[in-house]
N, C-alpha and C positions, 0 to 999 in steps of 0.2 A: 139479906138486908144489904142495901147500898150504903156506902160511906164515902164522903168526900173529905179529904184533909187539905186545908188551905195552907200553903207554905209560902211565907214571905221573906224567908231568910236563906242566904246562901250557905256554903260550907264553912264560912268563917264563924258560924254560930252553932252551938250544940242542938238547937231546935231542928235543924235539918236532919240530924241523926235520930232525934226523937221521932220526927215525922215518919221516916222510913222504917223505924223499929215498930211503931204503932201500925203502920200500913201492912207490914209483913205479918204481924200478929193477927190483924183483922182478916187478912187473906187466909191464914192458917185456920181461923175459926169458920171459914166457909163463906165469908162475905165478898161482895163485889166492891172493889176499892179503887178510887181515883185520887191522885194527888194533883190539885190545881195549884200550879206554881205562878205566883205573881211577884212583882217587885224583884228583889234580889234572889228570890226562890227559883227564878228561871235558870240561874246558873247551875242548879242541880241536874238539869237536863242537858247541859252542854257536854258534848263528848269528851271524856277523860277528866273533866273538871272535878267530880267528886272523888276521883281516885287518889287525890293528894291529902285527904282529910281522914283523920282517925281521932275521935274524941272518946277516950276510955271513960267508962267501962263499955261503951257501945262498940259494936263491930265497926270496921272501917266503912265509911260512907259509900264508897264505890261498891263494896260487897253488898251493902244494904239495898242500894238502888238496883243492882243486878238481880238480886234475889227477888225483889218486889216485882220487877218486870217478868222474870222467869215464871213467877207464880200467877201471872195474869193481871197484875196491877196495871192501871192505866196512868200514863204521864200526860198531863195537860199543861201547856204553857201559854200564858197570857200573851196574845199577839202584840198589843201596844208595849208591854213590859219588855218583851224580846227586842222589839224594834228600838225602844228607848236606849237599850244597852248596846246597840250596834251589832246585835246578833242576827243570824238568819237561820232558816230551816236547815241549811247544810252544816251549821255549827252544832246542831242538837242531835241527840240520840235518834236513831231511826224510829224508835217506838214512840216518840213524842208527837202528840197531836197539838198543833197550833190552833188556838181557839180564842174566841172572845168569851164573854161570861155566859153564853147561851148553854153550853153543856153543863156548867155548874148549876145554873138556874133550872135547867130541865130536871136534873137529878134531885135538886132540893124540892122542886114542885111535885116530884113523885114520892116524896117522903124520905129521901136519903138523910141520914144523920151526918152532921158535920163537926169538924174540929178545926180550929184555927191555931196556927203556930207562927 
């Protein structure tokens, strides 16, 4: 099963920790998972940015993101949202795919399940 998690919050909100906790659990269950980061969610793909957040009882956000990527999770960052925040591809993790909504819509069109945070 494919799953897309839409993340619109940065590390200043516990929903980013919820997102990557859910993403890791879904990967552990054998699913193909992508996190589509829009609005402030794009900061979670910024190199080093999640490393400064720990919202107990969750694991540190940087650890959650690292684990997600190591397990094969896909990071998608909304191009206009990245640009609006003055970021560029060189500011983001190497594993991040800059995209418009096309990847998200493609997966949803194929029947992927989605969760929004």
